[in-house]
PDBQT receptor file of N, H, CA, C and O in Angstrom, charges set to zero:
ATOM      1  N   MET A   1       1.106  -1.073  -0.005  1.00  0.00    +0.000 N 
ATOM      2  CA  MET A   1      -0.126  -0.004   0.099  1.00  0.00    +0.000 C 
ATOM      3  C   MET A   1       0.928   1.405  -0.148  1.00  0.00    +0.000 C 
ATOM      4  O   MET A   1       0.751   2.214  -1.059  1.00  0.00    +0.000 OA
ATOM      5  N   LYS A   2       1.908   1.478   0.753  1.00  0.00    +0.000 N 
ATOM      6  H   LYS A   2       2.052   0.821   1.493  1.00  0.00    +0.000 HD
ATOM      7  CA  LYS A   2       2.725   2.309   0.510  1.00  0.00    +0.000 C 
ATOM      8  C   LYS A   2       3.560   3.096  -0.901  1.00  0.00    +0.000 C 
ATOM      9  O   LYS A   2       4.038   4.217  -1.077  1.00  0.00    +0.000 OA
ATOM     10  N   ASP A   3       3.443   1.920  -1.702  1.00  0.00    +0.000 N 
ATOM     11  H   ASP A   3       3.056   1.009  -1.559  1.00  0.00    +0.000 HD
ATOM     12  CA  ASP A   3       3.876   1.669  -3.080  1.00  0.00    +0.000 C 
ATOM     13  C   ASP A   3       3.277   2.380  -3.767  1.00  0.00    +0.000 C 
ATOM     14  O   ASP A   3       3.938   3.063  -4.550  1.00  0.00    +0.000 OA
ATOM     15  N   SER A   4       1.774   2.520  -3.764  1.00  0.00    +0.000 N 
ATOM     16  H   SER A   4       1.238   1.965  -3.127  1.00  0.00    +0.000 HD
ATOM     17  CA  SER A   4       0.889   3.190  -4.217  1.00  0.00    +0.000 C 
ATOM     18  C   SER A   4       1.028   4.808  -4.081  1.00  0.00    +0.000 C 
ATOM     19  O   SER A   4       0.862   5.649  -4.965  1.00  0.00    +0.000 OA
ATOM     20  N   GLY A   5       1.391   5.002  -2.676  1.00  0.00    +0.000 N 
ATOM     21  H   GLY A   5       1.526   4.319  -1.958  1.00  0.00    +0.000 HD
ATOM     22  CA  GLY A   5       1.339   5.817  -2.206  1.00  0.00    +0.000 C 
ATOM     23  C   GLY A   5       2.470   7.272  -2.437  1.00  0.00    +0.000 C 
ATOM     24  O   GLY A   5       2.290   8.484  -2.324  1.00  0.00    +0.000 OA
ATOM     25  N   ASN A   6       3.533   6.517  -2.766  1.00  0.00    +0.000 N 
ATOM     26  H   ASN A   6       3.679   5.532  -2.858  1.00  0.00    +0.000 HD
ATOM     27  CA  ASN A   6       4.841   6.883  -3.119  1.00  0.00    +0.000 C 
ATOM     28  C   ASN A   6       4.687   7.262  -4.881  1.00  0.00    +0.000 C 
ATOM     29  O   ASN A   6       5.402   8.087  -5.449  1.00  0.00    +0.000 OA
ATOM     30  N   ASP A   7       3.684   6.522  -5.495  1.00  0.00    +0.000 N 
ATOM     31  H   ASP A   7       3.103   5.851  -5.033  1.00  0.00    +0.000 HD
ATOM     32  CA  ASP A   7       3.771   6.853  -6.941  1.00  0.00    +0.000 C 
ATOM     33  C   ASP A   7       3.217   8.332  -6.921  1.00  0.00    +0.000 C 
ATOM     34  O   ASP A   7       3.673   9.268  -7.577  1.00  0.00    +0.000 OA
ATOM     35  N   SER A   8       2.076   8.371  -5.988  1.00  0.00    +0.000 N 
ATOM     36  H   SER A   8       1.705   7.610  -5.455  1.00  0.00    +0.000 HD
ATOM     37  CA  SER A   8       1.528   9.734  -6.055  1.00  0.00    +0.000 C 
ATOM     38  C   SER A   8       2.341  10.993  -5.807  1.00  0.00    +0.000 C 
ATOM     39  O   SER A   8       2.354  12.045  -6.446  1.00  0.00    +0.000 OA
ATOM     40  N   GLY A   9       2.951  10.663  -4.829  1.00  0.00    +0.000 N 
ATOM     41  H   GLY A   9       2.940   9.808  -4.310  1.00  0.00    +0.000 HD
ATOM     42  CA  GLY A   9       3.520  11.692  -4.508  1.00  0.00    +0.000 C 
ATOM     43  C   GLY A   9       4.833  11.973  -5.196  1.00  0.00    +0.000 C 
ATOM     44  O   GLY A   9       5.250  13.130  -5.140  1.00  0.00    +0.000 OA
ATOM     45  N   ALA A  10       5.480  11.137  -5.784  1.00  0.00    +0.000 N 
ATOM     46  H   ALA A  10       5.142  10.197  -5.830  1.00  0.00    +0.000 HD
ATOM     47  CA  ALA A  10       6.592  11.322  -6.718  1.00  0.00    +0.000 C 
ATOM     48  C   ALA A  10       5.552  11.986  -8.257  1.00  0.00    +0.000 C 
ATOM     49  O   ALA A  10       5.866  13.103  -8.667  1.00  0.00    +0.000 OA
ATOM     50  N   ARG A  11       4.743  11.458  -8.762  1.00  0.00    +0.000 N 
ATOM     51  H   ARG A  11       4.488  10.550  -8.429  1.00  0.00    +0.000 HD
ATOM     52  CA  ARG A  11       3.971  12.128  -9.751  1.00  0.00    +0.000 C 
ATOM     53  C   ARG A  11       3.538  13.680  -9.242  1.00  0.00    +0.000 C 
ATOM     54  O   ARG A  11       3.713  14.568 -10.077  1.00  0.00    +0.000 OA
ATOM     55  N   SER A  12       3.077  14.003  -8.145  1.00  0.00    +0.000 N 
ATOM     56  H   SER A  12       2.935  13.282  -7.467  1.00  0.00    +0.000 HD
ATOM     57  CA  SER A  12       2.866  15.668  -7.837  1.00  0.00    +0.000 C 
ATOM     58  C   SER A  12       3.747  16.121  -7.322  1.00  0.00    +0.000 C 
ATOM     59  O   SER A  12       3.585  17.258  -6.879  1.00  0.00    +0.000 OA
ATOM     60  N   GLY A  13       5.029  15.485  -7.144  1.00  0.00    +0.000 N 
ATOM     61  H   GLY A  13       5.161  14.562  -7.504  1.00  0.00    +0.000 HD
ATOM     62  CA  GLY A  13       6.347  16.104  -7.212  1.00  0.00    +0.000 C 
ATOM     63  C   GLY A  13       6.750  16.778  -8.528  1.00  0.00    +0.000 C 
ATOM     64  O   GLY A  13       7.338  17.844  -8.710  1.00  0.00    +0.000 OA
ATOM     65  N   LYS A  14       6.291  15.902  -9.374  1.00  0.00    +0.000 N 
ATOM     66  H   LYS A  14       5.813  15.036  -9.227  1.00  0.00    +0.000 HD
ATOM     67  CA  LYS A  14       7.216  15.874 -10.981  1.00  0.00    +0.000 C 
ATOM     68  C   LYS A  14       6.187  16.999 -11.412  1.00  0.00    +0.000 C 
ATOM     69  O   LYS A  14       6.505  18.014 -12.032  1.00  0.00    +0.000 OA
ATOM     70  N   ALA A  15       4.887  16.668 -10.987  1.00  0.00    +0.000 N 
ATOM     71  H   ALA A  15       4.628  15.843 -10.484  1.00  0.00    +0.000 HD
ATOM     72  CA  ALA A  15       4.064  17.820 -11.649  1.00  0.00    +0.000 C 
ATOM     73  C   ALA A  15       4.392  19.374 -11.199  1.00  0.00    +0.000 C 
ATOM     74  O   ALA A  15       4.482  20.377 -11.908  1.00  0.00    +0.000 OA
ATOM     75  N   ALA A  16       4.521  19.242  -9.950  1.00  0.00    +0.000 N 
ATOM     76  H   ALA A  16       4.448  18.428  -9.374  1.00  0.00    +0.000 HD
ATOM     77  CA  ALA A  16       4.958  20.695  -8.967  1.00  0.00    +0.000 C 
ATOM     78  C   ALA A  16       6.252  21.289  -9.648  1.00  0.00    +0.000 C 
ATOM     79  O   ALA A  16       6.402  22.502  -9.799  1.00  0.00    +0.000 OA
ATOM     80  N   LYS A  17       7.049  20.478  -9.993  1.00  0.00    +0.000 N 
ATOM     81  H   LYS A  17       6.928  19.493  -9.871  1.00  0.00    +0.000 HD
ATOM     82  CA  LYS A  17       8.502  20.955 -10.709  1.00  0.00    +0.000 C 
ATOM     83  C   LYS A  17       8.204  21.543 -11.550  1.00  0.00    +0.000 C 
ATOM     84  O   LYS A  17       8.409  22.755 -11.602  1.00  0.00    +0.000 OA
ATOM     85  N   ASP A  18       7.445  20.657 -12.769  1.00  0.00    +0.000 N 
ATOM     86  H   ASP A  18       7.278  19.672 -12.727  1.00  0.00    +0.000 HD
ATOM     87  CA  ASP A  18       7.432  20.798 -13.882  1.00  0.00    +0.000 C 
ATOM     88  C   ASP A  18       6.114  22.430 -13.829  1.00  0.00    +0.000 C 
ATOM     89  O   ASP A  18       5.899  23.093 -14.843  1.00  0.00    +0.000 OA
ATOM     90  N   GLN A  19       5.733  22.605 -13.052  1.00  0.00    +0.000 N 
ATOM     91  H   GLN A  19       5.908  22.066 -12.228  1.00  0.00    +0.000 HD
ATOM     92  CA  GLN A  19       4.734  23.868 -13.407  1.00  0.00    +0.000 C 
ATOM     93  C   GLN A  19       5.562  25.104 -12.943  1.00  0.00    +0.000 C 
ATOM     94  O   GLN A  19       5.398  26.241 -13.385  1.00  0.00    +0.000 OA
ATOM     95  N   ARG A  20       6.365  24.785 -12.110  1.00  0.00    +0.000 N 
ATOM     96  H   ARG A  20       6.498  23.862 -11.751  1.00  0.00    +0.000 HD
ATOM     97  CA  ARG A  20       7.948  25.883 -11.323  1.00  0.00    +0.000 C 
ATOM     98  C   ARG A  20       8.861  26.136 -12.620  1.00  0.00    +0.000 C 
ATOM     99  O   ARG A  20       9.135  27.291 -12.948  1.00  0.00    +0.000 OA
ATOM    100  N   GLU A  21       9.386  24.888 -13.441  1.00  0.00    +0.000 N 
ATOM    101  H   GLU A  21       9.164  23.951 -13.174  1.00  0.00    +0.000 HD
ATOM    102  CA  GLU A  21       9.754  25.544 -14.364  1.00  0.00    +0.000 C 
ATOM    103  C   GLU A  21       9.210  26.301 -15.572  1.00  0.00    +0.000 C 
ATOM    104  O   GLU A  21       9.743  27.013 -16.423  1.00  0.00    +0.000 OA
ATOM    105  N   ALA A  22       8.106  25.942 -15.374  1.00  0.00    +0.000 N 
ATOM    106  H   ALA A  22       7.673  25.363 -14.683  1.00  0.00    +0.000 HD
ATOM    107  CA  ALA A  22       7.349  26.711 -16.439  1.00  0.00    +0.000 C 
ATOM    108  C   ALA A  22       7.032  27.800 -16.241  1.00  0.00    +0.000 C 
ATOM    109  O   ALA A  22       6.647  28.492 -17.183  1.00  0.00    +0.000 OA
ATOM    110  N   ARG A  23       7.099  28.340 -14.850  1.00  0.00    +0.000 N 
ATOM    111  H   ARG A  23       7.412  27.778 -14.084  1.00  0.00    +0.000 HD
ATOM    112  CA  ARG A  23       6.596  29.725 -14.157  1.00  0.00    +0.000 C 
ATOM    113  C   ARG A  23       8.190  30.570 -14.535  1.00  0.00    +0.000 C 
ATOM    114  O   ARG A  23       8.258  31.722 -14.963  1.00  0.00    +0.000 OA
ATOM    115  N   LEU A  24       8.900  30.030 -14.366  1.00  0.00    +0.000 N 
ATOM    116  H   LEU A  24       8.845  29.094 -14.018  1.00  0.00    +0.000 HD
ATOM    117  CA  LEU A  24      10.533  30.334 -14.253  1.00  0.00    +0.000 C 
ATOM    118  C   LEU A  24      10.715  30.722 -15.403  1.00  0.00    +0.000 C 
ATOM    119  O   LEU A  24      10.903  31.932 -15.531  1.00  0.00    +0.000 OA
ATOM    120  N   LYS A  25      10.730  29.760 -16.784  1.00  0.00    +0.000 N 
ATOM    121  H   LYS A  25      10.578  28.777 -16.681  1.00  0.00    +0.000 HD
ATOM    122  CA  LYS A  25      10.847  30.074 -18.243  1.00  0.00    +0.000 C 
ATOM    123  C   LYS A  25      10.202  31.294 -18.836  1.00  0.00    +0.000 C 
ATOM    124  O   LYS A  25      10.775  31.962 -19.697  1.00  0.00    +0.000 OA
ATOM    125  N   LEU A  26       8.410  31.729 -18.142  1.00  0.00    +0.000 N 
ATOM    126  H   LEU A  26       7.945  31.187 -17.442  1.00  0.00    +0.000 HD
ATOM    127  CA  LEU A  26       8.049  32.451 -18.528  1.00  0.00    +0.000 C 
ATOM    128  C   LEU A  26       8.483  34.127 -17.761  1.00  0.00    +0.000 C 
ATOM    129  O   LEU A  26       8.625  35.214 -18.321  1.00  0.00    +0.000 OA
ATOM    130  N   ALA A  27       8.568  33.863 -16.724  1.00  0.00    +0.000 N 
ATOM    131  H   ALA A  27       8.453  32.979 -16.270  1.00  0.00    +0.000 HD
ATOM    132  CA  ALA A  27       9.625  35.094 -15.893  1.00  0.00    +0.000 C 
ATOM    133  C   ALA A  27      11.026  35.051 -16.709  1.00  0.00    +0.000 C 
ATOM    134  O   ALA A  27      11.448  36.176 -16.973  1.00  0.00    +0.000 OA
ATOM    135  N   LEU A  28      11.581  34.306 -17.021  1.00  0.00    +0.000 N 
ATOM    136  H   LEU A  28      11.238  33.392 -16.806  1.00  0.00    +0.000 HD
ATOM    137  CA  LEU A  28      13.045  34.768 -17.733  1.00  0.00    +0.000 C 
ATOM    138  C   LEU A  28      12.786  35.430 -18.905  1.00  0.00    +0.000 C 
ATOM    139  O   LEU A  28      13.317  36.477 -19.273  1.00  0.00    +0.000 OA
ATOM    140  N   ARG A  29      11.875  34.728 -19.534  1.00  0.00    +0.000 N 
ATOM    141  H   ARG A  29      11.443  33.877 -19.235  1.00  0.00    +0.000 HD
ATOM    142  CA  ARG A  29      11.499  35.172 -20.935  1.00  0.00    +0.000 C 
ATOM    143  C   ARG A  29      11.081  36.540 -21.072  1.00  0.00    +0.000 C 
ATOM    144  O   ARG A  29      11.744  37.357 -21.711  1.00  0.00    +0.000 OA
ATOM    145  N   GLU A  30       9.706  36.889 -20.334  1.00  0.00    +0.000 N 
ATOM    146  H   GLU A  30       9.167  36.225 -19.815  1.00  0.00    +0.000 HD
ATOM    147  CA  GLU A  30       9.681  38.017 -19.276  1.00  0.00    +0.000 C 
ATOM    148  C   GLU A  30      10.672  39.501 -19.353  1.00  0.00    +0.000 C 
ATOM    149  O   GLU A  30      10.514  40.632 -19.811  1.00  0.00    +0.000 OA
ATOM    150  N   ASN A  31      11.541  38.911 -18.770  1.00  0.00    +0.000 N 
ATOM    151  H   ASN A  31      11.670  37.992 -18.398  1.00  0.00    +0.000 HD
ATOM    152  CA  ASN A  31      12.437  39.643 -17.937  1.00  0.00    +0.000 C 
ATOM    153  C   ASN A  31      13.628  40.148 -19.328  1.00  0.00    +0.000 C 
ATOM    154  O   ASN A  31      14.100  41.270 -19.511  1.00  0.00    +0.000 OA
ATOM    155  N   LEU A  32      13.861  38.881 -20.146  1.00  0.00    +0.000 N 
ATOM    156  H   LEU A  32      13.478  37.970 -19.997  1.00  0.00    +0.000 HD
ATOM    157  CA  LEU A  32      14.994  39.351 -21.265  1.00  0.00    +0.000 C 
ATOM    158  C   LEU A  32      13.841  40.179 -22.424  1.00  0.00    +0.000 C 
ATOM    159  O   LEU A  32      14.254  41.132 -23.084  1.00  0.00    +0.000 OA
ATOM    160  N   LYS A  33      12.868  39.850 -22.516  1.00  0.00    +0.000 N 
ATOM    161  H   LYS A  33      12.532  39.076 -21.979  1.00  0.00    +0.000 HD
ATOM    162  CA  LYS A  33      12.199  41.409 -23.170  1.00  0.00    +0.000 C 
ATOM    163  C   LYS A  33      12.184  42.802 -22.623  1.00  0.00    +0.000 C 
ATOM    164  O   LYS A  33      12.204  43.902 -23.175  1.00  0.00    +0.000 OA
ATOM    165  N   ARG A  34      12.138  42.382 -21.233  1.00  0.00    +0.000 N 
ATOM    166  H   ARG A  34      12.122  41.488 -20.785  1.00  0.00    +0.000 HD
ATOM    167  CA  ARG A  34      11.859  43.752 -20.552  1.00  0.00    +0.000 C 
ATOM    168  C   ARG A  34      13.320  44.554 -20.637  1.00  0.00    +0.000 C 
ATOM    169  O   ARG A  34      13.363  45.772 -20.808  1.00  0.00    +0.000 OA
ATOM    170  N   ARG A  35      14.655  43.624 -20.481  1.00  0.00    +0.000 N 
ATOM    171  H   ARG A  35      14.620  42.635 -20.342  1.00  0.00    +0.000 HD
ATOM    172  CA  ARG A  35      15.796  44.218 -20.612  1.00  0.00    +0.000 C 
ATOM    173  C   ARG A  35      15.820  44.557 -21.837  1.00  0.00    +0.000 C 
ATOM    174  O   ARG A  35      15.865  45.784 -21.933  1.00  0.00    +0.000 OA
ATOM    175  N   LYS A  36      15.806  43.800 -23.258  1.00  0.00    +0.000 N 
ATOM    176  H   LYS A  36      15.769  42.804 -23.181  1.00  0.00    +0.000 HD
ATOM    177  CA  LYS A  36      15.860  44.250 -24.372  1.00  0.00    +0.000 C 
ATOM    178  C   LYS A  36      15.450  45.705 -24.981  1.00  0.00    +0.000 C 
ATOM    179  O   LYS A  36      16.086  46.407 -25.767  1.00  0.00    +0.000 OA
ATOM    180  N   SER A  37      13.891  45.986 -24.226  1.00  0.00    +0.000 N 
ATOM    181  H   SER A  37      13.374  45.416 -23.587  1.00  0.00    +0.000 HD
ATOM    182  CA  SER A  37      13.547  47.169 -24.492  1.00  0.00    +0.000 C 
ATOM    183  C   SER A  37      13.948  48.002 -23.913  1.00  0.00    +0.000 C 
ATOM    184  O   SER A  37      13.796  49.122 -24.401  1.00  0.00    +0.000 OA
ATOM    185  N   GLN A  38      14.581  47.890 -22.730  1.00  0.00    +0.000 N 
ATOM    186  H   GLN A  38      14.704  46.980 -22.333  1.00  0.00    +0.000 HD
ATOM    187  CA  GLN A  38      15.332  49.203 -21.820  1.00  0.00    +0.000 C 
ATOM    188  C   GLN A  38      16.684  49.920 -22.796  1.00  0.00    +0.000 C 
ATOM    189  O   GLN A  38      16.895  51.102 -23.068  1.00  0.00    +0.000 OA
ATOM    190  N   ALA A  39      17.539  48.536 -23.210  1.00  0.00    +0.000 N 
ATOM    191  H   ALA A  39      17.368  47.576 -22.989  1.00  0.00    +0.000 HD
ATOM    192  CA  ALA A  39      18.381  48.710 -23.740  1.00  0.00    +0.000 C 
ATOM    193  C   ALA A  39      18.134  49.433 -25.040  1.00  0.00    +0.000 C 
ATOM    194  O   ALA A  39      18.752  50.486 -25.198  1.00  0.00    +0.000 OA
ATOM    195  N   LYS A  40      17.348  49.037 -25.963  1.00  0.00    +0.000 N 
ATOM    196  H   LYS A  40      16.845  48.182 -25.834  1.00  0.00    +0.000 HD
ATOM    197  CA  LYS A  40      16.866  49.947 -27.171  1.00  0.00    +0.000 C 
ATOM    198  C   LYS A  40      16.980  50.878 -27.035  1.00  0.00    +0.000 C 
ATOM    199  O   LYS A  40      17.788  51.597 -27.623  1.00  0.00    +0.000 OA
ATOM    200  N   GLU A  41      15.802  51.356 -25.780  1.00  0.00    +0.000 N 
ATOM    201  H   GLU A  41      15.146  50.772 -25.303  1.00  0.00    +0.000 HD
ATOM    202  CA  GLU A  41      15.412  53.058 -25.469  1.00  0.00    +0.000 C 
ATOM    203  C   GLU A  41      16.875  53.621 -25.364  1.00  0.00    +0.000 C 
ATOM    204  O   GLU A  41      17.413  54.303 -26.236  1.00  0.00    +0.000 OA
ATOM    205  N   ARG A  42      17.470  53.222 -24.118  1.00  0.00    +0.000 N 
ATOM    206  H   ARG A  42      17.033  52.668 -23.410  1.00  0.00    +0.000 HD
ATOM    207  CA  ARG A  42      18.806  53.757 -23.656  1.00  0.00    +0.000 C 
ATOM    208  C   ARG A  42      19.515  54.082 -25.346  1.00  0.00    +0.000 C 
ATOM    209  O   ARG A  42      19.919  55.228 -25.545  1.00  0.00    +0.000 OA
ATOM    210  N   ALA A  43      19.597  53.365 -26.138  1.00  0.00    +0.000 N 
ATOM    211  H   ALA A  43      19.269  52.434 -25.976  1.00  0.00    +0.000 HD
ATOM    212  CA  ALA A  43      20.665  52.900 -27.367  1.00  0.00    +0.000 C 
ATOM    213  C   ALA A  43      19.761  54.372 -28.002  1.00  0.00    +0.000 C 
ATOM    214  O   ALA A  43      20.439  55.391 -28.137  1.00  0.00    +0.000 OA
ATOM    215  N   ASP A  44      18.421  54.430 -28.332  1.00  0.00    +0.000 N 
ATOM    216  H   ASP A  44      17.870  53.603 -28.223  1.00  0.00    +0.000 HD
ATOM    217  CA  ASP A  44      17.639  55.408 -29.187  1.00  0.00    +0.000 C 
ATOM    218  C   ASP A  44      18.283  56.802 -28.590  1.00  0.00    +0.000 C 
ATOM    219  O   ASP A  44      18.901  57.596 -29.299  1.00  0.00    +0.000 OA
ATOM    220  N   PHE A  45      18.042  56.985 -27.147  1.00  0.00    +0.000 N 
ATOM    221  H   PHE A  45      17.540  56.339 -26.571  1.00  0.00    +0.000 HD
ATOM    222  CA  PHE A  45      18.589  58.405 -26.434  1.00  0.00    +0.000 C 
ATOM    223  C   PHE A  45      19.574  58.269 -26.715  1.00  0.00    +0.000 C 
ATOM    224  O   PHE A  45      19.764  59.041 -27.655  1.00  0.00    +0.000 OA
ATOM    225  N   ALA A  46      20.321  57.810 -26.534  1.00  0.00    +0.000 N 
ATOM    226  H   ALA A  46      20.167  57.183 -25.771  1.00  0.00    +0.000 HD
ATOM    227  CA  ALA A  46      21.938  58.051 -26.795  1.00  0.00    +0.000 C 
ATOM    228  C   ALA A  46      22.335  58.328 -27.993  1.00  0.00    +0.000 C 
ATOM    229  O   ALA A  46      23.345  59.005 -28.187  1.00  0.00    +0.000 OA
ATOM    230  N   SER A  47      21.527  57.799 -29.049  1.00  0.00    +0.000 N 
ATOM    231  H   SER A  47      20.707  57.249 -28.891  1.00  0.00    +0.000 HD
ATOM    232  CA  SER A  47      22.040  58.029 -30.638  1.00  0.00    +0.000 C 
ATOM    233  C   SER A  47      21.270  59.543 -30.796  1.00  0.00    +0.000 C 
ATOM    234  O   SER A  47      21.959  60.384 -31.374  1.00  0.00    +0.000 OA
ATOM    235  N   GLY A  48      19.877  60.001 -30.333  1.00  0.00    +0.000 N 
ATOM    236  H   GLY A  48      19.317  59.318 -29.863  1.00  0.00    +0.000 HD
ATOM    237  CA  GLY A  48      19.672  60.854 -30.397  1.00  0.00    +0.000 C 
ATOM    238  C   GLY A  48      20.048  62.262 -29.605  1.00  0.00    +0.000 C 
ATOM    239  O   GLY A  48      19.599  63.365 -29.915  1.00  0.00    +0.000 OA
ATOM    240  N   THR A  49      20.837  62.030 -28.670  1.00  0.00    +0.000 N 
ATOM    241  H   THR A  49      21.202  61.133 -28.419  1.00  0.00    +0.000 HD
ATOM    242  CA  THR A  49      21.519  63.346 -28.159  1.00  0.00    +0.000 C 
ATOM    243  C   THR A  49      22.587  63.455 -29.066  1.00  0.00    +0.000 C 
ATOM    244  O   THR A  49      22.936  64.521 -29.573  1.00  0.00    +0.000 OA
ATOM    245  N   ASP A  50      23.120  62.341 -29.279  1.00  0.00    +0.000 N 
ATOM    246  H   ASP A  50      22.837  61.475 -28.866  1.00  0.00    +0.000 HD
ATOM    247  CA  ASP A  50      24.410  62.617 -30.226  1.00  0.00    +0.000 C 
ATOM    248  C   ASP A  50      24.116  63.084 -31.434  1.00  0.00    +0.000 C 
ATOM    249  O   ASP A  50      24.920  63.903 -31.881  1.00  0.00    +0.000 OA
ATOM    250  N   ASP A  51      23.076  62.769 -32.185  1.00  0.00    +0.000 N 
ATOM    251  H   ASP A  51      22.423  62.105 -31.822  1.00  0.00    +0.000 HD
ATOM    252  CA  ASP A  51      22.777  63.671 -33.293  1.00  0.00    +0.000 C 
ATOM    253  C   ASP A  51      22.439  65.036 -33.273  1.00  0.00    +0.000 C 
ATOM    254  O   ASP A  51      22.544  65.781 -34.248  1.00  0.00    +0.000 OA
ATOM    255  N   VAL A  52      22.039  65.358 -32.173  1.00  0.00    +0.000 N 
ATOM    256  H   VAL A  52      21.954  64.754 -31.381  1.00  0.00    +0.000 HD
ATOM    257  CA  VAL A  52      21.818  66.801 -31.892  1.00  0.00    +0.000 C 
ATOM    258  C   VAL A  52      23.119  67.425 -31.445  1.00  0.00    +0.000 C 
ATOM    259  O   VAL A  52      22.987  68.649 -31.442  1.00  0.00    +0.000 OA
ATOM    260  N   GLY A  53      24.180  67.094 -31.112  1.00  0.00    +0.000 N 
ATOM    261  H   GLY A  53      24.287  66.099 -31.115  1.00  0.00    +0.000 HD
ATOM    262  CA  GLY A  53      25.357  67.468 -30.626  1.00  0.00    +0.000 C 
ATOM    263  C   GLY A  53      26.242  67.688 -31.479  1.00  0.00    +0.000 C 
ATOM    264  O   GLY A  53      27.037  68.618 -31.341  1.00  0.00    +0.000 OA
ATOM    265  N   ARG A  54      26.261  66.853 -32.535  1.00  0.00    +0.000 N 
ATOM    266  H   ARG A  54      25.616  66.097 -32.647  1.00  0.00    +0.000 HD
ATOM    267  CA  ARG A  54      27.102  66.571 -33.758  1.00  0.00    +0.000 C 
ATOM    268  C   ARG A  54      26.611  67.704 -34.553  1.00  0.00    +0.000 C 
ATOM    269  O   ARG A  54      27.541  68.059 -35.276  1.00  0.00    +0.000 OA
ATOM    270  N   GLY A  55      25.472  68.502 -34.767  1.00  0.00    +0.000 N 
ATOM    271  H   GLY A  55      24.717  68.213 -34.179  1.00  0.00    +0.000 HD
ATOM    272  CA  GLY A  55      24.816  69.221 -35.581  1.00  0.00    +0.000 C 
ATOM    273  C   GLY A  55      25.501  70.204 -35.084  1.00  0.00    +0.000 C 
ATOM    274  O   GLY A  55      26.437  70.672 -35.731  1.00  0.00    +0.000 OA
ATOM    275  N   ARG A  56      25.067  70.832 -33.503  1.00  0.00    +0.000 N 
ATOM    276  H   ARG A  56      24.307  70.451 -32.977  1.00  0.00    +0.000 HD
ATOM    277  CA  ARG A  56      25.524  71.999 -33.326  1.00  0.00    +0.000 C 
ATOM    278  C   ARG A  56      27.347  71.914 -33.200  1.00  0.00    +0.000 C 
ATOM    279  O   ARG A  56      28.020  72.944 -33.209  1.00  0.00    +0.000 OA
ATOM    280  N   ASP A  57      27.717  71.082 -33.132  1.00  0.00    +0.000 N 
ATOM    281  H   ASP A  57      27.170  70.245 -33.124  1.00  0.00    +0.000 HD
ATOM    282  CA  ASP A  57      29.414  71.368 -33.085  1.00  0.00    +0.000 C 
ATOM    283  C   ASP A  57      29.945  70.729 -34.151  1.00  0.00    +0.000 C 
ATOM    284  O   ASP A  57      30.811  69.921 -33.817  1.00  0.00    +0.000 OA
ATOM    285  N   SER A  58      29.739  70.798 -35.323  1.00  0.00    +0.000 N 
ATOM    286  H   SER A  58      29.036  71.455 -35.594  1.00  0.00    +0.000 HD
ATOM    287  CA  SER A  58      30.229  70.367 -36.800  1.00  0.00    +0.000 C 
ATOM    288  C   SER A  58      31.248  71.089 -37.451  1.00  0.00    +0.000 C 
ATOM    289  O   SER A  58      32.172  70.714 -38.172  1.00  0.00    +0.000 OA
ATOM    290  N   GLY A  59      30.741  72.691 -36.877  1.00  0.00    +0.000 N 
ATOM    291  H   GLY A  59      29.990  72.995 -36.291  1.00  0.00    +0.000 HD
ATOM    292  CA  GLY A  59      31.590  73.550 -37.437  1.00  0.00    +0.000 C 
ATOM    293  C   GLY A  59      30.813  74.699 -38.246  1.00  0.00    +0.000 C 
ATOM    294  O   GLY A  59      31.211  75.818 -38.567  1.00  0.00    +0.000 OA
ATOM    295  N   GLU A  60      29.754  74.159 -38.443  1.00  0.00    +0.000 N 
ATOM    296  H   GLU A  60      29.431  73.249 -38.183  1.00  0.00    +0.000 HD
ATOM    297  CA  GLU A  60      28.867  75.128 -39.599  1.00  0.00    +0.000 C 
ATOM    298  C   GLU A  60      28.498  76.308 -38.628  1.00  0.00    +0.000 C 
ATOM    299  O   GLU A  60      28.392  76.225 -37.404  1.00  0.00    +0.000 OA
ATOM    300  N   GLU A  61      28.354  77.234 -39.278  1.00  0.00    +0.000 N 
ATOM    301  H   GLU A  61      28.440  77.302 -40.272  1.00  0.00    +0.000 HD
ATOM    302  CA  GLU A  61      27.667  78.470 -38.881  1.00  0.00    +0.000 C 
ATOM    303  C   GLU A  61      26.448  78.690 -39.205  1.00  0.00    +0.000 C 
ATOM    304  O   GLU A  61      26.151  78.665 -40.399  1.00  0.00    +0.000 OA
ATOM    305  N   SER A  62      25.429  78.964 -38.187  1.00  0.00    +0.000 N 
ATOM    306  H   SER A  62      25.670  78.984 -37.216  1.00  0.00    +0.000 HD
ATOM    307  CA  SER A  62      24.201  79.718 -38.317  1.00  0.00    +0.000 C 
ATOM    308  C   SER A  62      23.879  80.554 -39.724  1.00  0.00    +0.000 C 
ATOM    309  O   SER A  62      24.775  81.107 -40.361  1.00  0.00    +0.000 OA
ATOM    310  N   PRO A  63      22.834  80.566 -40.021  1.00  0.00    +0.000 N 
ATOM    311  CA  PRO A  63      22.530  81.767 -40.802  1.00  0.00    +0.000 C 
ATOM    312  C   PRO A  63      22.300  83.333 -40.493  1.00  0.00    +0.000 C 
ATOM    313  O   PRO A  63      22.174  84.391 -41.111  1.00  0.00    +0.000 OA
ATOM    314  N   GLY A  64      22.323  82.780 -38.973  1.00  0.00    +0.000 N 
ATOM    315  H   GLY A  64      22.426  81.921 -38.471  1.00  0.00    +0.000 HD
ATOM    316  CA  GLY A  64      22.134  84.229 -38.062  1.00  0.00    +0.000 C 
ATOM    317  C   GLY A  64      23.487  84.742 -37.941  1.00  0.00    +0.000 C 
ATOM    318  O   GLY A  64      23.426  85.955 -37.743  1.00  0.00    +0.000 OA
ATOM    319  N   LYS A  65      24.788  84.284 -37.982  1.00  0.00    +0.000 N 
ATOM    320  H   LYS A  65      24.837  83.298 -38.143  1.00  0.00    +0.000 HD
ATOM    321  CA  LYS A  65      25.583  84.659 -37.727  1.00  0.00    +0.000 C 
ATOM    322  C   LYS A  65      26.455  85.535 -38.908  1.00  0.00    +0.000 C 
ATOM    323  O   LYS A  65      27.531  86.059 -38.618  1.00  0.00    +0.000 OA
TER     324      LYS A  65
């Protein structure tokens, strides 16, 4: 009788482990998406400020000068 109890315990343990792994996979995937999005925003922001800075410092005189 103990053998049948151990089987169900092993099955529920395996199911719980599988559920945990699925949750962790999802969390890691969402974290990666968030980090990629943040990196892209930082890159876009950095390139945007560099373009403005280069336009001002390019040595060209403004029409008003």
